C-alpha positions in Angstrom: 10.4 -19.5 -1.1 7.8 -19.0 1.7 5.7 -15.8 1.6 5.4 -14.3 5.1 3.7 -11.1 3.9 0.5 -9.9 5.6 -2.5 -10.2 3.4 -5.5 -8.0 3.1 -8.7 -8.2 1.0 -9.9 -5.1 -0.9 -12.8 -4.5 -3.3 -12.0 -3.3 -6.7 -14.1 -0.7 -8.7 -16.4 -3.5 -9.8 -17.1 -4.7 -6.2 -15.0 -7.8 -6.7 -12.8 -8.9 -3.7 -9.1 -9.2 -4.4 -6.3 -10.3 -2.1 -3.2 -8.2 -1.7 0.1 -8.7 0.0 1.3 -5.8 2.2 4.8 -4.9 1.1 5.5 -2.3 3.7 3.9 0.3 6.0 5.2 3.9 6.0 4.9 6.7 8.5 5.3 10.1 6.6 4.6 13.5 8.0 2.2 12.2 10.7 0.3 10.1 8.2 0.4 6.3 7.7 0.5 4.6 4.4 0.6 1.0 3.2 2.1 -0.3 0.0 0.4 -3.4 -1.5 0.6 -5.7 -4.5 -1.9 -8.2 -5.8 -1.3 -11.6 -4.3 -2.0 -13.3 -7.6 0.9 -11.4 -9.3 -1.5 -10.1 -12.0 0.0 -6.6 -11.8 3.6 -5.6 -11.4 3.1 -2.2 -9.9 2.7 -1.6 -6.2 -0.4 0.4 -5.0 0.0 3.1 -2.3 -2.9 3.7 0.1 -3.3 6.1 3.0 -4.4 4.6 6.3 -7.1 6.7 8.1 -7.9 5.6 11.6 -11.4 6.2 13.1 -12.5 6.9 16.6 -13.6 3.3 17.2 -10.1 1.8 16.7 -10.8 0.7 13.1 -9.3 2.0 9.9 -9.9 2.7 6.2 -7.5 2.4 3.3 -7.9 5.5 1.1 -6.7 5.9 -2.5 -4.2 8.8 -2.7 -5.6 11.2 -5.2 -3.3 14.2 -4.5 -0.3 14.0 -6.9 2.1 15.7 -4.5 1.2 13.4 -1.6 1.5 10.4 -3.9 4.9 11.5 -5.1 6.1 11.9 -1.5 5.0 8.3 -0.7 6.6 7.0 -3.9 9.9 8.7 -3.1 9.9 7.3 0.5 9.2 3.8 -0.8 11.9 4.1 -3.5 14.4 5.3 -0.9 13.7 2.3 1.4 13.9 -0.3 -1.3 16.5 1.2 -3.6 19.2 -0.8 -1.9 17.3 -4.0 -2.2 15.8 -4.0 -5.6 14.8 -1.8 -8.5 11.1 -0.5 -8.3 
């Protein structure tokens, strides 16, 4: 099966670069989020990150630390994918 997912490279807590597949992008309450999984399949769980745009047209991916915000993103993800697969 061919993988057509967008790929991004992020640094982990040790500064090592890791490649991730973008599963989906979500727009929730005027904020943008991205759900990614490691490209190497080393972890089964998806990672949710908030997209923060800057004034220069760039963006940063931010770890969601607020539990309520994280739960909102998880609920939206599960709603979208509940018909396709179990998450």
